[in-house]
Steps between C-alpha positions, in 0.01 A plus 500: 500500500472874448711667234785702648592553865309325781461556872726352764366158599592533869326837535199371309474194720528704819233749392256235385556302821397808701190544283400135542536524878302828516209376286408146606136532391596604145759225477247240617261629236762441233507133601141449382393144556857373501624648827545313826424613853846631592634851458694571182866592520721614215758225455645595163448658164601421144485700180298383204644462150201641310394860451720794409283798591510447878678321782319187613596287800359177640468513878518187716275543804554160658311169494178656631467732199513439121717811461451826319625682195617860527533733201690826523544796265827470307793721593557571130151546357366336188206743513493865608227419755470174693201484735439169675155602626316436172664159471355402838155626401507302175622176657235515769228586248580219257536249783158600634362453149624141478826549308779327696736773622708534818263664749472679728761735359602762756651833396735641766574868440693583818875513414589438866553128450731467199540856374229476232149377440445132428230250406448186708297205377462126568747266343328258262673164477536358150703502182564813294613460137813682391499813285564303179271192492676364190814438712341446840518130604181533707302587188710338227525159667131489601403373155241634252191409705604687814645784294155545349339493845732775624443717194123458530522600868681818397238598241217420742665712771514799264129466421413466869703809593321699231167394652581655840270797567757776544237764568338301780844445650575875485811458285423794271670753725805281564595380152593683181250487212239495359540608137748337264624842389586577862707181516688596184572846643628345824745282308614790284582675827668188635730470199592867531593441865666159468704574185648820642464670164666217308232244403585190302421564130272195475312608811457855373377381159249249637367734767444771239302250289289403802422866573385556140284187481325472837192274460153601608417493870343192655364428847760503776565199723749418772830416330760270656773680308775234502336195343764228517511138605792593725252699710292194584532247782397138434442201728636152409192429282561830316195662655535875534552611861603865461533785252798722585656838417247779474753783449357587158133464588283769341162558338450481127382283211547125529723506192779664701546182705448274198746702292757461778452123509503437126768762435736348755432151365597624154815657641597180684454291187713741298772510765515127569386355169225273623173443682419230750293223336220519756441873465208581268550741212382861537170443316404207721601681820307809394194287427519358853511850646204620294297193588566538872448878507225539242699786351605560139863614486593776255814683386729236649785573257521862616490388863783253446718781365402725791579218743845445349561875520429486873712190548797647313472830688514316834784276381695804381451663839640190672802503270563866582488421872751218463720705265497259206701673228360295210133577565447646148559152362202371698337227281161598635520808279517291182212282618292808575561639153406166341171502691445862405554426131247213512243713681545790257457272200185352651355850524 
């Protein structure tokens, strides 16, 4: 559910019902191979529990249709700009390249229907892990063997996303990139905007270190942006059926995605004091990525710090939106500084 205020459910349902009725061909296209012969009709909607940077609703279109997912810009923004068009382009491109993603994704820019733009996509049936796998029964109770399968699927998905030809899919004009220094500058600007002139001390210190120690440039690839198991959909055999949440998609070095994954894993272990027994250690997971991608990863320690900077900046923005008075005691700040100290010592 989005951070902060959300739209009125009755008004949202009425507007989406009008859109569904006015666009039967698009709605049938969203059914893919799972739709029946009858016309779709909006019967209900429900809000999802995941995601804080947007509003996401699940739309029931009756027994003849598998349903659709609708994403809307948040009323209280996590980011200064929130354009759903690039998300649709990325989802359609990766799906066409063989990466399982909800497609077709349709960007609707006319505010006539619900008062804002929105993104419509097919609903993929399956199980989605929770935001903290260590406490999520779906992952925790699966046992070490299936935990390993799910983690391997995550690493493989990252490698497959990085293999998508972003130039052939004309994503260069839609996504931010391509140089790492440009990414750092974007996040410096983001922190200036999101912190309203009052950045967290840990965030300010770590971001300054990142600016002064930017690694050398490497070839740009398509980046998922939010590499998390909670952004995957699995079938009962733990096969991967969809990769979700492309809000942070961009172009840049592969290490940006890998730093996000390994940095967040480090943060989760520090916060919760443990690691699931089936999850491989960082070295083994990194070896799997390099073997699948044929790529030698470099400067991962710097990228983990940069990833935790981004994560803390977003988290701090969410706390400002919700008005949490104790945000300066955010434990993520201490974890970020610990990772920074280790990276600095490693040179």
